[in-house]
C-alpha positions as CSV (number, residue, x, y, z in Angstrom):
1,M,-15.7,35.5,0.8
2,R,-13.5,35.4,-2.9
3,V,-10.4,36.2,-1.3
4,L,-10.2,33.9,1.4
5,F,-11.7,31.9,-1.0
6,S,-8.3,32.7,-3.5
7,L,-6.4,32.5,-0.7
8,L,-7.4,29.0,0.3
9,T,-7.2,27.7,-3.0
10,L,-3.4,29.9,-3.1
11,L,-2.1,27.6,-0.2
12,L,-3.5,24.4,-1.4
13,I,-1.5,24.9,-4.8
14,S,2.0,26.1,-3.3
15,S,1.7,22.8,-1.1
16,G,2.7,20.2,-3.2
17,A,3.9,17.0,-2.0
18,Q,7.9,17.1,-0.5
19,A,10.2,14.1,-0.2
20,Q,10.4,13.3,3.6
21,I,13.8,13.0,5.2
22,Y,13.7,10.2,7.7
23,R,16.6,10.3,9.8
24,G,19.3,12.7,9.8
25,N,22.0,15.0,11.7
26,D,24.8,17.1,10.0
27,T,26.6,14.0,8.7
28,G,23.6,12.6,6.6
29,G,20.2,11.6,6.4
30,I,18.3,9.4,4.1
31,I,15.5,9.8,2.3
32,P,12.4,7.5,1.5
33,W,12.6,6.1,-2.3
34,S,10.0,6.6,-5.0
35,C,11.2,7.2,-8.5
36,E,10.1,11.1,-8.8
37,N,11.8,11.3,-5.2
38,E,14.9,9.4,-6.7
39,A,15.3,12.6,-9.7
40,E,15.2,15.1,-7.1
41,A,17.3,13.9,-5.0
42,H,20.3,15.9,-5.7
43,M,18.3,19.1,-5.0
44,I,17.1,17.4,-1.8
45,A,20.2,16.7,-0.2
46,A,22.1,19.5,-1.4
47,A,19.5,22.1,0.0
48,Y,19.7,19.7,3.8
49,C,23.2,19.7,3.7
50,A,22.9,23.6,2.7
51,R,21.7,24.2,7.1
52,W,25.7,23.7,7.8
53,D,27.3,24.9,4.6
54,K,28.2,21.5,3.7
55,Y,28.3,20.0,0.1
56,H,26.1,16.3,-0.3
57,R,26.8,13.3,-1.5
58,I,24.5,10.1,-2.4
59,T,26.1,7.1,-1.3
60,S,23.4,4.5,-1.9
61,V,20.1,4.0,-3.5
62,H,17.9,1.0,-3.1
63,R,15.3,1.1,-6.1
64,R,12.7,-0.5,-3.8
65,Y,9.3,0.9,-2.4
66,G,10.6,1.4,1.5
67,D,14.0,1.6,1.0
68,F,16.0,4.6,1.1
69,I,18.4,7.0,-0.8
70,A,21.3,7.5,1.7
71,F,23.4,11.0,1.2
72,N,26.7,12.5,3.0
73,C,26.5,16.3,4.2
74,L,30.5,17.2,3.7
75,W,32.4,20.0,4.4
76,S,34.9,19.6,0.8
77,P,33.2,17.6,-2.2
78,Y,37.0,16.7,-3.1
79,K,37.5,14.9,-0.4
80,N,37.1,11.4,0.2
81,P,36.2,10.5,-3.5
82,Y,37.2,6.9,-2.7
83,A,36.1,5.9,0.4
84,L,32.6,7.5,-0.4
85,P,31.9,7.1,-3.9
86,A,29.1,9.1,-5.5
87,V,25.7,7.2,-6.2
88,H,24.3,8.0,-9.9
89,T,20.7,8.5,-9.8
90,R,17.7,8.8,-12.4
91,A,16.7,12.1,-13.7
92,S,13.3,11.5,-14.7
93,C,11.0,8.3,-14.3
94,A,10.3,6.3,-17.2
95,Y,6.7,4.8,-16.2
96,Q,5.8,1.5,-19.5
97,R,2.8,2.8,-20.9
98,L,0.0,0.4,-20.4
99,Y,-1.8,-1.1,-22.9
100,P,-5.6,-0.7,-23.0
101,R,-7.0,-4.5,-23.1
102,V,-10.2,-3.7,-25.1
103,R,-9.9,-2.8,-28.8
104,V,-12.3,-0.6,-30.2
105,L,-13.8,-2.5,-33.7
106,N,-14.2,-0.2,-36.7
């Protein structure tokens, strides 16, 4: 019973939430935008394009929930750097600190 419980716990811990690529093929795809997905966008796109032995290039980022991060899969990262310019993404998520509305009186 302990072995079964520990295997189930390990399975639940290791299956973290990952970004889904909604649409994609060998020429590119789109990733749903969130702050966390934007920070991981290069790794997600690189892993997706590696299926076809291609390089990724992030081409657009719309920073609103419901929009997407678009990327292309290219044979060479040095081809068309001006026709398909790369878009920089955020490296981390910075959230505003919410201060408590109630203050403790001393």
